[in-house]
TORLOBA-596377 format. One record per atom (N, C-alpha, C): atom name; residue number from 1; x, y, z. Coordinates in nm, 2 decimals. Example, Ala and Ser with C-alpha at 12.3 -4.5 7.8 and 13.67 -1.06 7.14 Angstrom:
REM TORLOBA-596377
["N" 1 [1.32 -0.57 0.78]]
["CA" 1 [1.23 -0.45 0.78]]
["C" 1 [1.32 -0.33 0.78]]
["N" 2 [1.28 -0.22 0.71]]
["CA" 2 [1.37 -0.11 0.71]]
["C" 2 [1.29 0.00 0.79]]
//
This chain:
REM TORLOBA-596377
["N" 1 [26.64 22.91 38.73]]
["CA" 1 [26.62 22.77 38.75]]
["C" 1 [26.52 22.72 38.66]]
["N" 2 [26.41 22.80 38.64]]
["CA" 2 [26.31 22.75 38.55]]
["C" 2 [26.36 22.75 38.40]]
["N" 3 [26.44 22.84 38.36]]
["CA" 3 [26.49 22.84 38.23]]
["C" 3 [26.58 22.72 38.21]]
["N" 4 [26.66 22.69 38.31]]
["CA" 4 [26.75 22.57 38.30]]
["C" 4 [26.67 22.44 38.28]]
["N" 5 [26.56 22.43 38.36]]
["CA" 5 [26.48 22.31 38.35]]
["C" 5 [26.41 22.30 38.21]]
["N" 6 [26.36 22.41 38.17]]
["CA" 6 [26.29 22.41 38.03]]
["C" 6 [26.39 22.38 37.93]]
["N" 7 [26.51 22.43 37.94]]
["CA" 7 [26.62 22.41 37.84]]
["C" 7 [26.65 22.26 37.83]]
["N" 8 [26.66 22.20 37.95]]
["CA" 8 [26.69 22.05 37.96]]
["C" 8 [26.58 21.97 37.89]]
["N" 9 [26.45 22.01 37.92]]
["CA" 9 [26.34 21.93 37.86]]
["C" 9 [26.34 21.95 37.71]]
["N" 10 [26.36 22.07 37.66]]
["CA" 10 [26.36 22.09 37.52]]
["C" 10 [26.48 22.02 37.45]]
["N" 11 [26.60 22.02 37.51]]
["CA" 11 [26.71 21.95 37.46]]
["C" 11 [26.68 21.80 37.45]]
["N" 12 [26.62 21.75 37.56]]
["CA" 12 [26.59 21.60 37.56]]
["C" 12 [26.49 21.57 37.45]]
["N" 13 [26.39 21.65 37.44]]
["CA" 13 [26.29 21.63 37.33]]
["C" 13 [26.35 21.64 37.19]]
["N" 14 [26.44 21.73 37.17]]
["CA" 14 [26.50 21.74 37.04]]
["C" 14 [26.59 21.63 37.01]]
["N" 15 [26.66 21.58 37.12]]
["CA" 15 [26.75 21.46 37.10]]
["C" 15 [26.67 21.34 37.07]]
["N" 16 [26.55 21.32 37.14]]
["CA" 16 [26.47 21.21 37.11]]
["C" 16 [26.41 21.21 36.97]]
["N" 17 [26.36 21.33 36.93]]
["CA" 17 [26.31 21.34 36.80]]
["C" 17 [26.41 21.32 36.69]]
["N" 18 [26.53 21.37 36.71]]
["CA" 18 [26.64 21.34 36.62]]
["C" 18 [26.68 21.20 36.61]]
["N" 19 [26.68 21.13 36.72]]
["CA" 19 [26.71 20.98 36.72]]
["C" 19 [26.60 20.90 36.65]]
["N" 20 [26.48 20.94 36.67]]
["CA" 20 [26.37 20.86 36.61]]
["C" 20 [26.36 20.88 36.46]]
["N" 21 [26.40 21.00 36.41]]
["CA" 21 [26.40 21.03 36.27]]
["C" 21 [26.52 21.00 36.20]]
["N" 22 [26.63 20.96 36.27]]
["CA" 22 [26.76 20.93 36.21]]
["C" 22 [26.75 20.79 36.14]]
["N" 23 [26.81 20.78 36.02]]
["CA" 23 [26.81 20.66 35.95]]
["C" 23 [26.89 20.55 36.03]]
["N" 24 [26.85 20.42 36.01]]
["CA" 24 [26.91 20.31 36.08]]
["C" 24 [27.06 20.31 36.07]]
["N" 25 [27.12 20.33 35.95]]
["CA" 25 [27.26 20.32 35.93]]
["C" 25 [27.33 20.43 36.01]]
["N" 26 [27.28 20.54 36.01]]
["CA" 26 [27.34 20.65 36.09]]
["C" 26 [27.33 20.62 36.24]]
["N" 27 [27.22 20.56 36.28]]
["CA" 27 [27.21 20.53 36.43]]
["C" 27 [27.32 20.43 36.47]]
["N" 28 [27.34 20.32 36.38]]
["CA" 28 [27.44 20.22 36.41]]
["C" 28 [27.58 20.28 36.41]]
["N" 29 [27.61 20.37 36.32]]
["CA" 29 [27.74 20.44 36.31]]
["C" 29 [27.76 20.52 36.44]]
["N" 30 [27.66 20.59 36.48]]
["CA" 30 [27.67 20.68 36.60]]
["C" 30 [27.69 20.59 36.73]]
["N" 31 [27.62 20.48 36.73]]
["CA" 31 [27.64 20.39 36.85]]
["C" 31 [27.78 20.33 36.85]]
["N" 32 [27.83 20.30 36.73]]
["CA" 32 [27.97 20.24 36.72]]
["C" 32 [28.07 20.35 36.77]]
["N" 33 [28.05 20.47 36.73]]
["CA" 33 [28.14 20.58 36.78]]
["C" 33 [28.13 20.60 36.93]]
["N" 34 [28.01 20.59 36.98]]
["CA" 34 [27.99 20.61 37.13]]
["C" 34 [28.06 20.49 37.20]]
["N" 35 [28.05 20.37 37.15]]
["CA" 35 [28.12 20.26 37.22]]
["C" 35 [28.27 20.28 37.23]]
["N" 36 [28.33 20.34 37.12]]
["CA" 36 [28.47 20.36 37.12]]
["C" 36 [28.51 20.48 37.22]]
["N" 37 [28.42 20.57 37.23]]
["CA" 37 [28.44 20.69 37.32]]
["C" 37 [28.42 20.65 37.47]]
["N" 38 [28.31 20.58 37.49]]
["CA" 38 [28.27 20.56 37.63]]
["C" 38 [28.24 20.41 37.65]]
["N" 39 [28.35 20.33 37.67]]
["CA" 39 [28.33 20.18 37.68]]
["C" 39 [28.25 20.14 37.81]]
["N" 40 [28.24 20.23 37.91]]
["CA" 40 [28.17 20.19 38.03]]
["C" 40 [28.02 20.19 38.00]]
["N" 41 [27.97 20.25 37.90]]
["CA" 41 [27.83 20.25 37.86]]
["C" 41 [27.80 20.14 37.77]]
["N" 42 [27.88 20.04 37.76]]
["CA" 42 [27.86 19.93 37.66]]
["C" 42 [27.73 19.86 37.68]]
["N" 43 [27.69 19.83 37.80]]
["CA" 43 [27.56 19.75 37.82]]
["C" 43 [27.44 19.84 37.77]]
["N" 44 [27.44 19.97 37.80]]
["CA" 44 [27.33 20.05 37.76]]
["C" 44 [27.33 20.07 37.61]]
["N" 45 [27.45 20.08 37.55]]
["CA" 45 [27.46 20.10 37.40]]
["C" 45 [27.43 19.97 37.33]]
["N" 46 [27.45 19.86 37.39]]
["CA" 46 [27.41 19.73 37.33]]
["C" 46 [27.26 19.72 37.32]]
["N" 47 [27.20 19.76 37.43]]
["CA" 47 [27.05 19.76 37.43]]
["C" 47 [26.99 19.86 37.33]]
["N" 48 [27.06 19.98 37.32]]
["CA" 48 [27.02 20.08 37.22]]
["C" 48 [27.04 20.03 37.08]]
["N" 49 [27.15 19.96 37.06]]
["CA" 49 [27.17 19.90 36.92]]
["C" 49 [27.07 19.79 36.89]]
["N" 50 [27.03 19.71 36.98]]
["CA" 50 [26.93 19.61 36.96]]
["C" 50 [26.80 19.67 36.92]]
["N" 51 [26.77 19.79 36.98]]
["CA" 51 [26.64 19.86 36.95]]
["C" 51 [26.65 19.95 36.83]]
["N" 52 [26.77 19.97 36.78]]
["CA" 52 [26.79 20.06 36.66]]
["C" 52 [26.73 20.00 36.54]]
["N" 53 [26.70 19.87 36.54]]
["CA" 53 [26.64 19.81 36.42]]
["C" 53 [26.50 19.86 36.39]]
["N" 54 [26.42 19.88 36.49]]
["CA" 54 [26.29 19.93 36.47]]
["C" 54 [26.29 20.08 36.47]]
["N" 55 [26.26 20.14 36.36]]
["CA" 55 [26.26 20.28 36.35]]
["C" 55 [26.14 20.35 36.40]]
["N" 56 [26.13 20.38 36.53]]
["CA" 56 [26.03 20.46 36.58]]
["C" 56 [25.91 20.39 36.64]]
["N" 57 [25.92 20.26 36.65]]
["CA" 57 [25.80 20.19 36.70]]
["C" 57 [25.84 20.13 36.84]]
["N" 58 [25.75 20.07 36.90]]
["CA" 58 [25.77 20.02 37.04]]
["C" 58 [25.83 19.88 37.04]]
["N" 59 [25.89 19.83 36.93]]
["CA" 59 [25.95 19.70 36.92]]
["C" 59 [25.86 19.59 36.96]]
["N" 60 [25.73 19.59 36.93]]
["CA" 60 [25.64 19.48 36.97]]
["C" 60 [25.65 19.37 36.86]]
["N" 61 [25.72 19.40 36.75]]
["CA" 61 [25.73 19.31 36.64]]
["C" 61 [25.60 19.28 36.57]]
["N" 62 [25.50 19.37 36.59]]
["CA" 62 [25.37 19.35 36.53]]
["C" 62 [25.37 19.36 36.38]]
["N" 63 [25.47 19.44 36.33]]
["CA" 63 [25.47 19.46 36.18]]
["C" 63 [25.54 19.34 36.12]]
["N" 64 [25.60 19.25 36.19]]
["CA" 64 [25.66 19.13 36.13]]
["C" 64 [25.56 19.03 36.08]]
["N" 65 [25.43 19.06 36.09]]
["CA" 65 [25.33 18.96 36.05]]
["C" 65 [25.30 18.98 35.90]]
["N" 66 [25.37 19.08 35.83]]
["CA" 66 [25.36 19.10 35.69]]
["C" 66 [25.21 19.12 35.64]]
["N" 67 [25.14 19.19 35.72]]
["CA" 67 [25.00 19.23 35.69]]
["C" 67 [24.90 19.12 35.71]]
["N" 68 [24.94 19.01 35.77]]
["CA" 68 [24.84 18.90 35.80]]
["C" 68 [24.76 18.94 35.92]]
["N" 69 [24.63 18.93 35.90]]
["CA" 69 [24.54 18.97 36.01]]
["C" 69 [24.51 18.85 36.10]]
["N" 70 [24.49 18.88 36.23]]
["CA" 70 [24.46 18.78 36.32]]
["C" 70 [24.31 18.74 36.32]]
["N" 71 [24.27 18.64 36.39]]
["CA" 71 [24.13 18.60 36.39]]
["C" 71 [24.04 18.70 36.45]]
["N" 72 [24.08 18.79 36.54]]
["CA" 72 [24.00 18.89 36.60]]
["C" 72 [23.99 19.01 36.51]]
["N" 73 [24.05 19.02 36.40]]
["CA" 73 [24.05 19.14 36.32]]
["C" 73 [23.95 19.13 36.20]]
["N" 74 [23.84 19.05 36.22]]
["CA" 74 [23.74 19.04 36.12]]
["C" 74 [23.65 19.16 36.11]]
["N" 75 [23.55 19.15 36.04]]
["CA" 75 [23.46 19.27 36.03]]
["C" 75 [23.37 19.28 36.15]]
["N" 76 [23.35 19.41 36.19]]
["CA" 76 [23.27 19.44 36.31]]
["C" 76 [23.13 19.48 36.26]]
["N" 77 [23.03 19.43 36.33]]
["CA" 77 [22.89 19.47 36.30]]
["C" 77 [22.86 19.59 36.37]]
["N" 78 [22.81 19.69 36.30]]
["CA" 78 [22.77 19.82 36.35]]
["C" 78 [22.62 19.82 36.36]]
["N" 79 [22.57 19.85 36.48]]
["CA" 79 [22.42 19.86 36.50]]
["C" 79 [22.39 20.01 36.52]]
["N" 80 [22.30 20.06 36.45]]
["CA" 80 [22.25 20.20 36.46]]
["C" 80 [22.12 20.20 36.53]]
["N" 81 [22.11 20.27 36.64]]
["CA" 81 [21.98 20.27 36.71]]
["C" 81 [21.92 20.41 36.69]]
["N" 82 [21.79 20.41 36.64]]
["CA" 82 [21.73 20.54 36.61]]
["C" 82 [21.65 20.58 36.74]]
["N" 83 [21.65 20.71 36.75]]
["CA" 83 [21.57 20.77 36.86]]
["C" 83 [21.42 20.76 36.84]]
["N" 84 [21.35 20.74 36.94]]
["CA" 84 [21.21 20.74 36.93]]
["C" 84 [21.16 20.88 36.92]]
["N" 85 [21.04 20.90 36.86]]
["CA" 85 [20.98 21.04 36.85]]
["C" 85 [20.94 21.08 36.99]]
["N" 86 [20.95 21.21 37.02]]
["CA" 86 [20.92 21.27 37.15]]
["C" 86 [20.79 21.34 37.14]]
//
């Protein structure tokens, strides 16, 4: 039973890593094939296809800012406190 559970966890991790490292075009092609094979999964595959655009991120669209920094991303002041002599 333990070997089966570990095998499932390793297979899931390998599938996730493969999906994250897969190029976008290959992801879309695989999703298209899965829709043809399993039409009952259409809603799940549509959501997966919508998230296939962002390669490995959490889809927060933070990278869409083209490097523009917000107002809170200014310089931080660092204060160094020295120890008193003992």
